[in-house]
matplotlib code that plots the C-alpha trace (Angstrom):
import matplotlib.pyplot as plt

x = [3.9, 7.6, 10.2, 8.4, 5.1, 3.2, 0.0, -2.6, -5.2, -8.0, -9.4, -12.8, -15.6, -15.0, -11.3, -9.9, -7.8, -9.1, -7.1, -4.0, -4.7, -1.9, -1.5, -1.0, -1.0, 2.1, 4.1, 6.8, 8.5, 11.3, 11.1, 8.8, 8.8, 8.8, 5.4, 4.5, 1.9, 3.0, 2.2, -0.5, -2.1, -2.0, 0.8, 1.9, 5.7, 7.4, 10.7, 11.1, 14.2, 13.6, 15.8, 16.1, 14.1, 11.5, 8.0, 4.9, 1.3, -1.9, -2.8, -6.4, -5.3, -5.6, -9.4, -9.5, -8.2, -10.7, -13.5, -12.1, -12.1, -15.9, -16.7]
y = [12.1, 11.3, 11.3, 8.5, 6.8, 3.6, 3.9, 1.5, 1.9, -0.4, -1.3, 0.0, -2.1, -0.5, -1.6, 1.9, 2.5, 4.5, 7.3, 6.4, 6.2, 7.0, 4.1, 6.6, 4.0, 2.4, 5.4, 7.0, 10.4, 8.7, 6.7, 3.7, 1.4, -2.0, -3.2, -6.7, -9.2, -12.7, -15.6, -16.8, -13.3, -13.1, -10.5, -7.2, -6.7, -3.3, -1.5, 1.6, 3.9, 4.9, 1.9, 0.0, -2.9, -5.0, -4.8, -6.9, -6.4, -8.4, -8.0, -7.3, -3.7, -3.4, -4.0, -1.3, 1.2, -0.2, 0.5, 4.0, 4.7, 4.1, 6.5]
z = [3.8, 3.3, 0.7, -1.2, -0.2, -0.8, -2.9, -4.1, -6.9, -8.0, -11.4, -12.1, -13.6, -17.0, -17.0, -16.2, -13.1, -10.1, -8.4, -6.4, -2.7, -0.2, 2.2, 5.0, 7.8, 6.3, 5.3, 7.4, 7.2, 5.1, 1.9, 1.8, -1.3, -2.9, -1.7, -2.7, -1.7, -0.7, -3.1, -0.8, -0.7, 3.1, 3.7, 2.2, 2.5, 2.0, 2.8, 4.8, 4.7, 8.3, 9.3, 6.0, 7.3, 5.6, 7.2, 6.7, 7.5, 6.9, 3.3, 4.4, 4.8, 1.0, 1.4, 3.9, 1.4, -1.2, 1.3, 2.0, -1.7, -1.9, 0.9]

ax = plt.figure().add_subplot(projection="3d")
ax.plot(x, y, z, "-o")
ax.set_aspect("equal")
plt.show()
């Protein structure tokens, strides 16, 4: 979507990794990077080059992408 995007992938039951899923709702037209989950698992933090700020969202968004993968 932009110059660099955030992706997530999930481990399959056999231990292999699934395909990378673009986290489209979080990505901008510029570079987005450095996603990390807070130690308590409640928030996902990432940086956007649109204004070089740090953003955070509820980490439950990760589960949304996991559900999308199964569809």
